[in-house]
Each structure stands twice: as C-alpha cells, then as structure tokens.
DRENTOR-481888 format. One record per residue (C-alpha): residue in three letters; z, x, y. Coordinates in steps of 0.2 Angstrom, whole numbers, padded with zeros to 4 digits, always signed. Example, Ala and Ser with C-alpha at 12.3 -4.5 7.8 and 13.67 -1.06 7.14 Angstrom:
2
ALA+0039+0062-0022;SER+0036+0068-0005;
//
This chain:
525
UNK+0020+0440-0803;UNK+0005+0439-0816;UNK-0008+0422-0813;UNK-0026+0421-0820;UNK-0034+0410-0807;UNK-0050+0399-0814;UNK-0062+0391-0800;UNK-0073+0378-0807;UNK-0089+0373-0795;UNK-0095+0355-0800;UNK-0112+0357-0792;UNK-0123+0342-0784;UNK-0137+0349-0774;UNK-0145+0335-0772;UNK-0132+0328-0757;UNK-0136+0342-0745;UNK-0149+0337-0737;UNK-0139+0321-0735;UNK-0129+0334-0724;UNK-0141+0342-0713;UNK-0139+0334-0697;UNK-0120+0333-0697;UNK-0113+0351-0685;UNK-0102+0361-0691;UNK-0084+0356-0689;UNK-0075+0360-0704;UNK-0079+0378-0705;UNK-0083+0384-0686;UNK-0077+0384-0668;UNK-0058+0380-0675;UNK-0044+0393-0668;UNK-0033+0401-0681;UNK-0018+0411-0678;UNK-0021+0429-0685;UNK-0007+0436-0693;UNK-0015+0447-0707;UNK-0020+0463-0700;UNK-0023+0480-0710;UNK-0036+0489-0716;UNK-0044+0482-0733;UNK-0052+0492-0747;UNK-0066+0484-0758;UNK-0071+0493-0774;UNK-0090+0489-0778;UNK-0100+0499-0794;UNK-0114+0503-0785;UNK-0120+0507-0767;UNK-0128+0496-0757;UNK-0149+0500-0756;UNK-0150+0493-0739;UNK-0142+0485-0728;UNK-0156+0478-0720;UNK-0160+0459-0726;UNK-0178+0460-0727;UNK-0177+0475-0737;UNK-0166+0473-0753;UNK-0160+0457-0763;UNK-0147+0466-0776;UNK-0131+0459-0776;UNK-0123+0474-0768;UNK-0132+0476-0754;UNK-0129+0457-0751;UNK-0109+0457-0755;UNK-0111+0472-0738;UNK-0124+0462-0728;UNK-0112+0446-0729;UNK-0100+0451-0718;UNK-0112+0458-0707;UNK-0125+0446-0705;UNK-0125+0426-0702;UNK-0138+0413-0708;UNK-0144+0397-0699;UNK-0138+0387-0714;UNK-0123+0392-0723;UNK-0115+0389-0740;UNK-0096+0382-0737;UNK-0081+0386-0749;UNK-0085+0369-0756;UNK-0101+0371-0760;UNK-0111+0361-0747;UNK-0126+0368-0736;UNK-0116+0367-0717;UNK-0126+0373-0703;UNK-0122+0390-0696;UNK-0131+0397-0682;UNK-0140+0381-0684;UNK-0129+0369-0674;UNK-0140+0355-0684;UNK-0155+0353-0695;UNK-0166+0339-0699;UNK-0183+0336-0709;UNK-0192+0327-0693;UNK-0209+0325-0705;UNK-0214+0329-0722;UNK-0218+0346-0719;UNK-0209+0350-0701;UNK-0189+0354-0700;UNK-0180+0354-0684;UNK-0167+0368-0681;UNK-0155+0366-0664;UNK-0147+0382-0663;UNK-0131+0386-0657;UNK-0129+0392-0638;UNK-0120+0407-0631;UNK-0119+0416-0647;UNK-0121+0435-0645;UNK-0128+0450-0659;UNK-0115+0465-0661;UNK-0125+0475-0647;UNK-0124+0462-0635;UNK-0140+0452-0637;UNK-0142+0434-0636;UNK-0146+0424-0650;UNK-0160+0411-0648;UNK-0176+0404-0654;UNK-0187+0420-0651;UNK-0173+0429-0661;UNK-0176+0417-0675;UNK-0196+0420-0676;UNK-0195+0437-0675;UNK-0186+0439-0688;UNK-0197+0427-0698;UNK-0214+0436-0691;UNK-0206+0451-0698;UNK-0202+0443-0717;UNK-0221+0436-0715;UNK-0228+0455-0711;UNK-0239+0463-0727;UNK-0236+0480-0714;UNK-0218+0478-0720;UNK-0221+0469-0736;UNK-0203+0461-0736;UNK-0197+0459-0754;UNK-0186+0444-0750;UNK-0204+0436-0743;UNK-0206+0426-0759;UNK-0189+0414-0753;UNK-0201+0408-0738;UNK-0220+0408-0744;UNK-0220+0389-0742;UNK-0217+0392-0725;UNK-0235+0392-0715;UNK-0226+0394-0695;UNK-0209+0396-0686;UNK-0214+0388-0667;UNK-0201+0392-0653;UNK-0200+0373-0646;UNK-0187+0381-0632;UNK-0173+0392-0628;UNK-0163+0384-0644;UNK-0173+0376-0654;UNK-0188+0380-0667;UNK-0198+0371-0680;UNK-0201+0377-0698;UNK-0218+0371-0704;UNK-0221+0372-0722;UNK-0236+0371-0733;UNK-0230+0356-0744;UNK-0214+0345-0742;UNK-0198+0356-0746;UNK-0182+0348-0749;UNK-0174+0364-0754;UNK-0179+0374-0740;UNK-0161+0374-0730;UNK-0155+0380-0747;UNK-0165+0395-0746;UNK-0162+0398-0726;UNK-0145+0399-0732;UNK-0149+0414-0744;UNK-0146+0432-0737;UNK-0163+0434-0736;UNK-0160+0423-0722;UNK-0150+0434-0712;UNK-0154+0434-0693;UNK-0155+0452-0687;UNK-0157+0457-0666;UNK-0173+0457-0660;UNK-0169+0472-0650;UNK-0165+0482-0670;UNK-0181+0472-0677;UNK-0193+0481-0662;UNK-0184+0499-0664;UNK-0189+0497-0684;UNK-0208+0494-0678;UNK-0206+0507-0663;UNK-0200+0520-0679;UNK-0213+0514-0692;UNK-0226+0518-0679;UNK-0219+0535-0678;UNK-0218+0539-0697;UNK-0205+0530-0703;UNK-0204+0518-0716;UNK-0200+0499-0715;UNK-0182+0494-0714;UNK-0177+0511-0711;UNK-0167+0509-0693;UNK-0162+0492-0698;UNK-0152+0500-0711;UNK-0144+0513-0703;UNK-0142+0502-0688;UNK-0138+0484-0694;UNK-0135+0472-0681;UNK-0130+0456-0686;UNK-0119+0442-0677;UNK-0106+0441-0690;UNK-0086+0443-0693;UNK-0087+0460-0697;UNK-0098+0473-0689;UNK-0104+0489-0695;UNK-0094+0505-0691;UNK-0100+0519-0700;UNK-0107+0527-0720;UNK-0107+0540-0731;UNK-0124+0537-0741;UNK-0118+0533-0760;UNK-0100+0535-0756;UNK-0094+0521-0742;UNK-0099+0509-0730;UNK-0084+0504-0715;UNK-0086+0488-0705;UNK-0074+0483-0692;UNK-0068+0465-0685;UNK-0079+0457-0673;UNK-0067+0453-0659;UNK-0081+0441-0651;UNK-0084+0432-0669;UNK-0092+0415-0661;UNK-0084+0408-0678;UNK-0069+0409-0687;UNK-0064+0427-0684;UNK-0060+0439-0699;UNK-0041+0441-0703;UNK-0042+0460-0708;UNK-0046+0474-0696;UNK-0057+0483-0705;UNK-0065+0483-0723;UNK-0072+0499-0732;UNK-0083+0496-0746;UNK-0082+0511-0758;UNK-0095+0516-0773;UNK-0084+0519-0790;UNK-0096+0517-0804;UNK-0086+0519-0815;UNK-0075+0504-0822;UNK-0059+0513-0826;UNK-0060+0521-0812;UNK-0059+0507-0800;UNK-0046+0498-0811;UNK-0034+0516-0808;UNK-0037+0513-0789;UNK-0032+0495-0789;UNK-0019+0500-0799;UNK-0012+0516-0787;UNK-0015+0504-0772;UNK-0031+0513-0765;UNK-0041+0497-0767;UNK-0036+0480-0763;UNK-0050+0472-0771;UNK-0061+0478-0784;UNK-0078+0470-0792;UNK-0085+0469-0805;UNK-0069+0468-0818;UNK-0075+0471-0837;UNK-0067+0457-0848;UNK-0061+0470-0860;UNK-0051+0476-0844;UNK-0041+0461-0838;UNK-0025+0461-0850;UNK-0025+0478-0844;UNK-0024+0472-0825;UNK-0013+0456-0829;UNK+0000+0468-0839;UNK+0001+0479-0822;UNK+0015+0475-0810;UNK+0005+0471-0794;UNK-0012+0467-0800;UNK-0021+0453-0804;UNK-0038+0445-0812;UNK-0046+0432-0802;UNK-0060+0420-0813;UNK-0074+0411-0805;UNK-0089+0402-0812;UNK-0106+0410-0809;UNK-0124+0404-0806;UNK-0127+0423-0815;UNK-0138+0424-0829;UNK-0140+0440-0841;UNK-0150+0444-0850;UNK-0163+0455-0862;UNK-0180+0456-0855;UNK-0197+0461-0862;UNK-0212+0469-0853;UNK-0225+0456-0857;UNK-0239+0470-0852;UNK-0233+0483-0864;UNK-0237+0480-0885;UNK-0230+0472-0896;UNK-0222+0464-0883;UNK-0237+0454-0878;UNK-0237+0444-0893;UNK-0223+0430-0892;UNK-0220+0431-0910;UNK-0212+0449-0907;UNK-0204+0439-0892;UNK-0197+0425-0904;UNK-0191+0437-0917;UNK-0181+0448-0905;UNK-0175+0435-0898;UNK-0167+0427-0915;UNK-0160+0443-0919;UNK-0147+0440-0908;UNK-0132+0433-0912;UNK-0126+0428-0893;UNK-0109+0421-0898;UNK-0104+0437-0910;UNK-0111+0448-0893;UNK-0098+0437-0881;UNK-0084+0439-0892;UNK-0087+0459-0895;UNK-0093+0462-0878;UNK-0085+0452-0865;UNK-0069+0447-0875;UNK-0076+0430-0876;UNK-0076+0427-0856;UNK-0093+0419-0853;UNK-0105+0403-0857;UNK-0119+0408-0870;UNK-0133+0405-0862;UNK-0147+0391-0870;UNK-0159+0395-0855;UNK-0162+0401-0839;UNK-0151+0392-0826;UNK-0132+0394-0826;UNK-0122+0376-0828;UNK-0117+0377-0808;UNK-0135+0377-0801;UNK-0145+0362-0798;UNK-0158+0357-0809;UNK-0148+0362-0826;UNK-0151+0354-0841;UNK-0141+0354-0857;UNK-0155+0346-0866;UNK-0167+0361-0872;UNK-0172+0368-0889;UNK-0167+0385-0889;UNK-0174+0398-0901;UNK-0157+0398-0914;UNK-0149+0415-0920;UNK-0161+0416-0937;UNK-0162+0434-0945;UNK-0173+0431-0959;UNK-0186+0420-0948;UNK-0186+0434-0936;UNK-0191+0446-0951;UNK-0205+0432-0953;UNK-0213+0432-0940;UNK-0211+0452-0935;UNK-0224+0453-0952;UNK-0232+0438-0949;UNK-0237+0446-0930;UNK-0241+0464-0941;UNK-0225+0472-0938;UNK-0218+0470-0956;UNK-0209+0489-0955;UNK-0203+0488-0938;UNK-0208+0498-0921;UNK-0202+0510-0909;UNK-0195+0505-0893;UNK-0184+0508-0876;UNK-0172+0498-0867;UNK-0169+0502-0851;UNK-0153+0498-0844;UNK-0139+0502-0829;UNK-0123+0512-0830;UNK-0112+0497-0830;UNK-0102+0497-0846;UNK-0106+0479-0851;UNK-0126+0482-0849;UNK-0123+0498-0859;UNK-0113+0487-0872;UNK-0128+0476-0872;UNK-0142+0489-0875;UNK-0129+0496-0890;UNK-0130+0479-0897;UNK-0147+0476-0896;UNK-0151+0494-0905;UNK-0138+0488-0921;UNK-0145+0471-0921;UNK-0162+0475-0921;UNK-0161+0489-0933;UNK-0162+0479-0949;UNK-0178+0474-0944;UNK-0184+0490-0942;UNK-0184+0493-0924;UNK-0180+0510-0919;UNK-0171+0505-0901;UNK-0169+0519-0888;UNK-0158+0516-0873;UNK-0161+0524-0858;UNK-0149+0523-0846;UNK-0152+0523-0825;UNK-0142+0521-0809;UNK-0146+0505-0801;UNK-0159+0511-0787;UNK-0168+0519-0801;UNK-0168+0505-0813;UNK-0172+0491-0799;UNK-0188+0504-0796;UNK-0194+0505-0814;UNK-0192+0486-0817;UNK-0201+0484-0803;UNK-0216+0493-0805;UNK-0215+0492-0823;UNK-0213+0506-0829;UNK-0201+0498-0845;UNK-0202+0489-0861;UNK-0184+0479-0864;UNK-0172+0479-0854;UNK-0155+0474-0849;UNK-0156+0461-0833;UNK-0145+0449-0823;UNK-0152+0438-0811;UNK-0140+0426-0798;UNK-0145+0410-0794;UNK-0140+0414-0776;UNK-0146+0396-0767;UNK-0139+0386-0784;UNK-0154+0376-0783;UNK-0167+0378-0797;UNK-0182+0384-0786;UNK-0177+0400-0784;UNK-0169+0400-0802;UNK-0186+0399-0810;UNK-0199+0405-0796;UNK-0192+0422-0792;UNK-0191+0425-0808;UNK-0206+0418-0819;UNK-0220+0413-0806;UNK-0235+0426-0807;UNK-0234+0427-0786;UNK-0217+0438-0789;UNK-0220+0451-0801;UNK-0210+0465-0799;UNK-0198+0468-0788;UNK-0198+0450-0779;UNK-0187+0444-0797;UNK-0202+0444-0810;UNK-0198+0461-0820;UNK-0203+0452-0835;UNK-0222+0450-0829;UNK-0226+0435-0835;UNK-0240+0428-0829;UNK-0242+0409-0837;UNK-0253+0398-0830;UNK-0243+0382-0835;UNK-0225+0388-0830;UNK-0236+0393-0813;UNK-0241+0374-0812;UNK-0225+0364-0815;UNK-0215+0377-0803;UNK-0227+0373-0789;UNK-0227+0355-0794;UNK-0207+0354-0794;UNK-0203+0364-0778;UNK-0215+0351-0766;UNK-0210+0335-0776;UNK-0198+0327-0764;UNK-0191+0312-0780;UNK-0177+0318-0786;UNK-0180+0311-0803;UNK-0196+0318-0804;UNK-0190+0336-0799;UNK-0176+0337-0812;UNK-0191+0332-0824;UNK-0202+0345-0820;UNK-0186+0359-0821;UNK-0180+0353-0839;UNK-0200+0353-0843;UNK-0202+0371-0836;UNK-0186+0377-0845;UNK-0193+0370-0861;UNK-0207+0381-0860;UNK-0200+0397-0854;UNK-0189+0394-0869;UNK-0204+0393-0881;UNK-0213+0408-0871;UNK-0197+0418-0871;UNK-0202+0432-0857;UNK-0183+0436-0862;UNK-0167+0435-0871;UNK-0157+0423-0861;UNK-0138+0428-0868;UNK-0124+0422-0857;UNK-0119+0416-0840;UNK-0103+0427-0835;UNK-0088+0423-0827;UNK-0086+0433-0812;UNK-0071+0443-0812;UNK-0062+0452-0797;UNK-0047+0462-0796;UNK-0036+0460-0785;UNK-0018+0469-0778;UNK-0004+0454-0778;UNK-0004+0454-0761;UNK-0021+0449-0759;UNK-0024+0429-0751;UNK-0038+0421-0744;UNK-0050+0429-0757;UNK-0067+0419-0765;UNK-0081+0421-0774;UNK-0096+0410-0772;UNK-0107+0407-0790;UNK-0118+0420-0782;UNK-0106+0433-0785;UNK-0104+0435-0767;UNK-0088+0440-0759;UNK-0081+0429-0744;UNK-0071+0441-0735;UNK-0067+0433-0716;UNK-0053+0423-0724;UNK-0043+0438-0734;UNK-0024+0443-0729;UNK-0016+0458-0734;UNK+0003+0449-0735;UNK+0020+0463-0733;
//
C-alpha cells in the first residue's frame, strides 16, 4: 500500500514558558501495552562523530544519542516543551530557574539521577579543559546550585526566556556521574576528553548502549527499567550506509526498516515499490552555500552579493530536490519562533551579479574551491553552483569529504566556499541565529562562515536578553535583514525531511530538527 504522509507543524514557542510549571502527565508514567518487540534496523548516511552529548552536535550523533539519554526538559510530538527528567521547572526570578527533579530514576549503570548529577553535567560542559563544542548553548548560565537532593537552581547572566528550549537540546542530555568521573580519569591518563563516555555512553533513555563497530554500526537494546513509557522494539541497530541507492536497496530487500535521509529524486522509486513508503515532515533546517569571510575574495561583500544573486534557487530546488523544499529567503525556517516573512532578500539577477563582481575588481572572475560532504544532494548543489557561477568567470572546483573531515575543515577555517546545513533544534531563533552568526561561536559551535560583525553580535545579544515578546521578535527581524545584507552565506532552501519506511513500521515520528523519535515505533506482522 502506497502512502505519502505530510506532517505539518504549527509552532508557537511563546506558549512554552507558560507551560513550564505543569507536570509531565501526557507523556510519562502511563502504562502501555508492549505488543511489538523485534529488532529495528535504521540506515543512516554517516557514522556518529561521538556518543558523548557534550562532544558532538552533528545530526547522526544526535539521532543515536537521543535514544540513549534524556533531557531535563523535552519537546513532545505536539512541539510543546514538557518536563522530562525534571518534573517541573519555573522561573522564580528574572535570572533564576528552579527545577524539581523526578525521584527514583536510575542510569543504565544503576546509579541514581539527582541534583548532584545535574551539576556535574553542567560543570563538565563549562570546563575549559574539556572544551565542549556545545557549551555555547549554555553560555548564559553562570551557576548551577544544588538546593537539595532533587532541586537545582540554574542562574543566568541575564533573563533568558529560551532556557527551557535549550535544556531540551541534546546538549542537555544527562550523563551518569560515574561515567563523567571515569572520563576525567581517562584524561589524567592521557586520553582526550570525551573518549571514555563515547565508548561507554550511559544515560537514562528508553534504549541503552550494547555495542558498536566504529564506522559501521551502533546497537542499542531496550531499557526494561525505563522510568517513562518503554520502547516497543527490543533492539535498534543504526547502520552506516553512505550511499543513497544502497540504503534504498536495503529498505526494498527488508535489510532495513527505516532509512534516513532519502534523496528527493528517489521518492518515486520507493513509492512504486511494494512494501515501502516515504514519510515527509516539515523541518527547521536550512541548507546553504557558505563563504569563509576570512578568505579573499569573500571578505568583500560585493563578491558575496554577486554569488548570491547568481544562484537561481527555484531552478536549483526543481532540479536537485524535485521541488520538495521551501526556497529560503532568510536563515530561519517557518517552523522556528522568530521567523519573519517580511525580509527583503537578494534576488536572482545575473547582470547585477556581473556588475558587482566588476566593481569589486573581479570582472574576469576568479578561482575558488567549494567543499561538500559526500551526501548526494550536497554534491548536486556544489555542481549546480559550479555551473551557475561559470558565466561570471568564477572557476569553481569541488572538494568532497566524508562528514568528519568536512566538519574538521570548516571548524578550522580550511575552506573557501562550502555547502552546509543547520537545524534549529530548539525551534527558537536564539539557537538558529546566535549559534551560526555570533562571533563567539566561530568554528565548531556553528559559525563556520567566520563572520565577525559587531552590529550582528549586539542585536543577537539584545534579543536573547529581551523578555518582551514583541520587542524580541522585532530584534530578530532586524538581525535577519542585516544578515541578508551582509550575506555570510547563501540561504538556499528549507528541506522537507524524507524518511523511507517499510509498510510494517508504525509509530515513527521525526522532529523538525530531523531527530528520529523511535520509542513508539512498532514492527507489525
């Protein structure tokens, strides 16, 4: 049976804080009949960079870790923030949040979850010797205080209304205190930070770590002692299958139950195959072509404008993703709080692009290299840019790297142009813009264009401190327009998430951030 499912999300995150004092009655502590069982196989395009929540912020790492760990606050399938490991959270002062923790929860190693564990996790994120690449998510936090065994206060430098959304990010996954202490011991013995936890990931999640084959697969087993609704399947194996067509073949031959991502050009093939279907979901992602603003000629805004105006987004979307995407006018998807549809974008205009290049001293063009991962759609974007820029005299070479090498290169500034993507995991503009464009986040945290702009920084800082909703939205609109004008990257499209499923897979859900939610998945006979 063929079906194409479109899940539409309407996000209004300003309601989230209003819900912060409720208990998690709709999702947690509800007995459900476990009828499925079986072993689930999920094919991913790349291996996780790490299984340590404080070490990685790439999609494939987060897909796996989200099944192993829990957060203090979580986003439910209605895209509403709910208490997670914290049974309640409340902003008791402008700069103080109180979290009451659930009692009786144990980590996979049998150790208790409590306030001291929360403090140890945050202390590690802030530890300069550890140098967590996700520390920017909590850089407004000044202190985490243990009030009693199950109460913590989180103090912030300024009023920060988006803190619950940040606590729901996978960077806020809670790791066993014993695992963290073992990781520090390993560091003292010469191991790099994160090595122990990566090999011994211990959370409180609905699956627990069983084994891994580096670069090939990670296997998790059902946590029979899970504190909330238990997983339906007995085991899940995340297989690394880089080639799009190989993932499709494995789905068609029942070697895989779920594959992600699916290339838009392959939708019809799966829809025409008996026993397989494609699930489409709205995303909070941005796919873009980025510039390294520290490398000439991309230091010149006119050059960046010229390249932006030489890219026909509509044609690119129709040709590369079969029209299955939303053209991006700015940097936030419509699913994100703070999105504005009232921006003045740089429009497709080849003649103006040529004029700007000539004005900048590049009438005859120049040579440059565009870096991309080995994902087929990204390679296609690089090839499209290569063709579109050739009439301007820009001779673009394409460099293809596997995910890890790509992340290292763009973090260290060893690139000129690059094809990138960013998912606003929190569904709040602070994460969508501050992480990508504030000068404090250059490199691995997210600012891979290396933009350093005082006005951008000031607006982003003002917006994250603002408590009035209307003023905060206006600040985000202003900074988005400024970024359009500065053009540190070419916003290309907001993707539609495409996952391939066997027809016997039920209960699969994918967040706009692209995270897979596998707890409710069942394998029907």
